[in-house]
TIPA-235732 format. One line per field, with one value per residue: residue number from 0; x, y, z of N, C-alpha, C in turn. Coordinates in nm, 3 decimals. Example, Ala and Ser with C-alpha at 12.3 -4.5 7.8 and 13.67 -1.06 7.14 Angstrom:
num c(0;1)
n.px c(1.319;1.285)
n.py c(-0.569;-0.225)
n.pz c(0.780;0.708)
ca.px c(1.230;1.367)
ca.py c(-0.450;-0.106)
ca.pz c(0.780;0.714)
c.px c(1.320;1.290)
c.py c(-0.330;0.003)
c.pz c(0.780;0.787)
//
This chain:
num c(0;1;2;3;4;5;6;7;8;9;10;11;12;13;14;15;16;17;18;19;20;21;22;23;24;25;26;27;28;29;30;31;32;33;34;35;36;37;38;39;40;41;42;43;44;45;46;47;48;49;50;51;52;53;54;55;56;57;58;59;60;61;62;63;64;65;66;67;68;69;70;71;72;73;74;75;76;77;78;79;80;81;82;83;84;85;86;87;88;89;90;91;92;93;94;95;96;97;98;99;100;101;102;103;104;105;106;107;108;109;110;111;112)
n.px c(0.072;0.197;0.386;0.232;0.117;0.362;0.435;0.189;0.262;0.467;0.392;0.188;0.355;0.498;0.289;0.222;0.445;0.468;0.237;0.295;0.517;0.390;0.233;0.427;0.577;0.334;0.297;0.563;0.613;0.628;0.430;0.405;0.195;0.010;-0.126;-0.359;-0.474;-0.713;-0.533;-0.281;-0.011;-0.032;0.076;0.262;0.348;0.608;0.710;0.533;0.386;0.152;0.150;0.214;0.216;-0.077;-0.133;-0.193;-0.092;-0.176;0.041;0.206;0.079;0.139;-0.008;-0.101;-0.366;-0.618;-0.752;-0.989;-0.975;-1.020;-1.021;-0.952;-1.172;-1.421;-1.435;-1.385;-1.365;-1.094;-0.957;-0.730;-0.801;-0.882;-0.977;-0.821;-0.587;-0.603;-0.653;-0.393;-0.275;-0.396;-0.311;-0.032;-0.011;-0.163;-0.001;0.227;0.150;0.091;0.333;0.417;0.634;0.763;0.838;0.607;0.406;0.347;0.204;-0.048;-0.317;-0.459;-0.733;-0.852;-1.153)
n.py c(-0.123;0.122;0.166;0.238;0.478;0.629;0.612;0.738;1.003;1.073;1.083;1.300;1.490;1.556;1.617;1.841;2.011;2.020;2.188;2.377;2.508;2.567;2.769;2.966;3.014;3.120;3.363;3.484;3.479;3.627;3.830;3.993;4.300;4.419;4.704;4.803;4.993;4.954;4.848;4.941;4.958;5.120;5.124;4.962;4.724;4.572;4.248;4.199;4.097;3.912;4.042;4.298;4.663;4.786;4.999;5.219;5.521;5.831;5.919;5.717;5.624;5.612;5.797;5.972;5.968;5.892;5.598;5.332;4.986;4.656;4.310;3.950;3.687;3.750;4.014;4.178;4.448;4.619;4.711;4.657;4.502;4.238;4.062;4.077;4.036;3.762;3.674;3.700;3.526;3.292;3.266;3.230;2.992;2.805;2.825;2.710;2.424;2.354;2.383;2.604;2.807;3.041;3.367;3.511;3.377;3.456;3.665;3.928;4.069;4.369;4.565;4.863;5.045)
n.pz c(0.000;0.060;-0.145;-0.355;-0.263;-0.317;-0.577;-0.666;-0.594;-0.709;-1.003;-0.960;-0.878;-1.111;-1.283;-1.156;-1.163;-1.460;-1.517;-1.371;-1.534;-1.738;-1.670;-1.590;-1.838;-1.969;-1.843;-1.883;-2.136;-2.490;-2.721;-3.027;-3.103;-3.363;-3.476;-3.723;-4.003;-4.221;-4.474;-4.378;-4.140;-3.845;-3.575;-3.345;-3.105;-2.945;-2.779;-2.593;-2.276;-2.077;-1.845;-1.881;-1.954;-2.131;-2.297;-2.538;-2.670;-2.843;-2.949;-3.017;-3.232;-3.593;-3.766;-3.565;-3.463;-3.240;-3.204;-3.214;-3.146;-3.275;-3.215;-3.288;-3.403;-3.356;-3.337;-3.112;-2.887;-2.819;-2.492;-2.332;-2.121;-1.885;-2.059;-2.324;-2.208;-2.158;-2.429;-2.524;-2.350;-2.443;-2.691;-2.672;-2.557;-2.727;-2.944;-2.805;-2.771;-3.035;-3.156;-3.309;-3.317;-3.460;-3.503;-3.643;-3.556;-3.314;-3.332;-3.265;-3.451;-3.477;-3.558;-3.673;-3.605)
ca.px c(-0.005;0.280;0.421;0.124;0.127;0.483;0.422;0.098;0.299;0.572;0.309;0.126;0.440;0.546;0.175;0.231;0.558;0.400;0.125;0.381;0.612;0.308;0.182;0.560;0.563;0.221;0.327;0.687;0.605;0.591;0.368;0.383;0.069;0.012;-0.227;-0.372;-0.616;-0.690;-0.394;-0.162;0.024;-0.022;0.135;0.314;0.397;0.692;0.748;0.408;0.339;0.016;0.163;0.261;0.124;-0.122;-0.211;-0.138;-0.126;-0.186;0.171;0.235;0.042;0.217;-0.115;-0.114;-0.505;-0.709;-0.834;-1.034;-0.928;-1.087;-0.923;-0.987;-1.276;-1.554;-1.428;-1.400;-1.323;-0.940;-0.931;-0.626;-0.833;-0.839;-1.002;-0.727;-0.473;-0.648;-0.642;-0.237;-0.216;-0.440;-0.222;0.081;-0.060;-0.172;0.142;0.321;0.109;0.093;0.454;0.438;0.736;0.813;0.815;0.520;0.298;0.313;0.170;-0.172;-0.338;-0.587;-0.759;-0.934;-1.301)
ca.py c(-0.016;0.248;0.184;0.296;0.644;0.675;0.637;0.852;1.112;1.103;1.118;1.438;1.604;1.578;1.702;1.992;2.093;2.077;2.292;2.551;2.541;2.631;2.918;3.073;3.037;3.229;3.489;3.553;3.462;3.748;3.841;4.125;4.350;4.488;4.772;4.823;5.069;4.909;4.788;5.037;4.934;5.248;5.107;4.813;4.707;4.414;4.170;4.226;3.989;3.922;4.156;4.448;4.779;4.764;5.152;5.282;5.673;5.880;5.953;5.574;5.593;5.687;5.890;6.074;5.972;5.811;5.505;5.251;4.860;4.544;4.194;3.834;3.677;3.803;4.149;4.204;4.569;4.634;4.782;4.638;4.450;4.112;3.979;4.098;3.961;3.609;3.641;3.684;3.388;3.175;3.266;3.165;2.821;2.704;2.810;2.615;2.281;2.326;2.371;2.706;2.899;3.134;3.526;3.563;3.298;3.513;3.814;3.955;4.197;4.454;4.652;5.009;5.080)
ca.pz c(-0.011;0.075;-0.267;-0.456;-0.269;-0.371;-0.724;-0.694;-0.556;-0.834;-1.100;-0.916;-0.890;-1.264;-1.341;-1.098;-1.258;-1.601;-1.509;-1.334;-1.633;-1.857;-1.622;-1.616;-1.989;-1.998;-1.780;-1.939;-2.304;-2.534;-2.839;-3.085;-3.116;-3.466;-3.512;-3.863;-4.025;-4.345;-4.482;-4.337;-3.999;-3.772;-3.465;-3.336;-2.974;-2.944;-2.674;-2.512;-2.198;-2.025;-1.726;-1.949;-1.973;-2.277;-2.336;-2.665;-2.679;-2.996;-2.996;-3.055;-3.358;-3.696;-3.804;-3.444;-3.435;-3.114;-3.281;-3.135;-3.236;-3.249;-3.235;-3.308;-3.515;-3.294;-3.315;-2.981;-2.860;-2.752;-2.394;-2.277;-1.992;-1.869;-2.178;-2.385;-2.163;-2.169;-2.549;-2.539;-2.304;-2.519;-2.825;-2.649;-2.497;-2.833;-3.031;-2.767;-2.796;-3.168;-3.186;-3.382;-3.215;-3.524;-3.430;-3.679;-3.517;-3.192;-3.368;-3.264;-3.545;-3.415;-3.681;-3.636;-3.629)
c.px c(0.068;0.354;0.324;0.104;0.260;0.467;0.298;0.167;0.396;0.500;0.246;0.240;0.503;0.408;0.201;0.346;0.533;0.300;0.191;0.445;0.509;0.255;0.311;0.559;0.466;0.255;0.449;0.694;0.559;0.516;0.399;0.234;0.090;-0.124;-0.229;-0.517;-0.610;-0.602;-0.285;-0.145;0.043;0.060;0.179;0.393;0.476;0.696;0.647;0.383;0.210;0.042;0.215;0.139;0.062;-0.169;-0.131;-0.207;-0.134;-0.045;0.241;0.205;0.095;0.109;-0.142;-0.259;-0.502;-0.784;-0.888;-1.025;-1.008;-0.982;-1.001;-1.140;-1.414;-1.540;-1.439;-1.326;-1.170;-0.955;-0.818;-0.646;-0.792;-0.878;-0.890;-0.602;-0.481;-0.600;-0.472;-0.202;-0.271;-0.363;-0.066;0.060;-0.099;-0.090;0.223;0.274;0.084;0.200;0.484;0.496;0.786;0.739;0.685;0.381;0.255;0.281;0.002;-0.237;-0.475;-0.601;-0.857;-1.063;-1.328)
c.py c(0.128;0.264;0.249;0.464;0.665;0.704;0.729;0.976;1.174;1.162;1.268;1.532;1.630;1.636;1.838;2.047;2.135;2.199;2.443;2.593;2.628;2.774;2.997;3.088;3.134;3.363;3.551;3.541;3.597;3.730;3.988;4.179;4.446;4.562;4.819;4.914;5.050;4.821;4.836;5.009;5.083;5.240;4.969;4.820;4.550;4.379;4.212;4.090;4.019;4.023;4.274;4.562;4.778;4.897;5.193;5.399;5.715;5.909;5.858;5.539;5.703;5.820;6.028;6.060;5.866;5.730;5.398;5.092;4.740;4.440;4.031;3.815;3.712;3.951;4.219;4.357;4.556;4.736;4.776;4.584;4.304;4.019;3.974;4.020;3.784;3.587;3.629;3.544;3.264;3.168;3.184;2.998;2.748;2.719;2.710;2.452;2.255;2.350;2.486;2.828;3.011;3.273;3.544;3.478;3.383;3.658;3.827;4.079;4.260;4.547;4.778;4.978;5.123)
c.pz c(-0.003;-0.047;-0.367;-0.392;-0.291;-0.506;-0.767;-0.681;-0.646;-0.973;-1.076;-0.921;-1.028;-1.324;-1.307;-1.146;-1.401;-1.599;-1.460;-1.454;-1.759;-1.798;-1.625;-1.740;-2.042;-1.947;-1.844;-2.074;-2.361;-2.685;-2.898;-3.131;-3.249;-3.483;-3.651;-3.866;-4.154;-4.350;-4.452;-4.189;-3.933;-3.634;-3.441;-3.182;-2.972;-2.802;-2.536;-2.395;-2.136;-1.901;-1.773;-1.940;-2.121;-2.338;-2.448;-2.668;-2.829;-3.046;-3.057;-3.179;-3.457;-3.730;-3.692;-3.398;-3.303;-3.186;-3.169;-3.219;-3.182;-3.271;-3.233;-3.404;-3.475;-3.298;-3.181;-2.941;-2.755;-2.648;-2.311;-2.128;-1.978;-2.000;-2.278;-2.347;-2.173;-2.326;-2.598;-2.479;-2.371;-2.617;-2.785;-2.616;-2.626;-2.925;-2.952;-2.787;-2.940;-3.233;-3.293;-3.298;-3.329;-3.469;-3.519;-3.632;-3.376;-3.235;-3.353;-3.348;-3.483;-3.541;-3.628;-3.692;-3.743)
//
């Protein structure tokens, strides 16, 4: 009976270690944010993490305009809130498990309304 407990502890610790590695990768992994207006790239934020500051000021935009952006297939509004941080984490995790590790795979495109 004692041997069964030791075997379960080893498997449990391996699973816990893998979960911890995925969480650390999600928090420290980076993506690039590309802000588009039509076919024209108006701004870019590189090496953005889940814990990064996600504010884009009008000074950072090439045209100097204050624009509102959407992202994803559902055209969700970009506010830099928890939902967008979840989108960053989702992109990182999907790319990790599908072995898409190129720089272009870690890019999130936001389009102006």
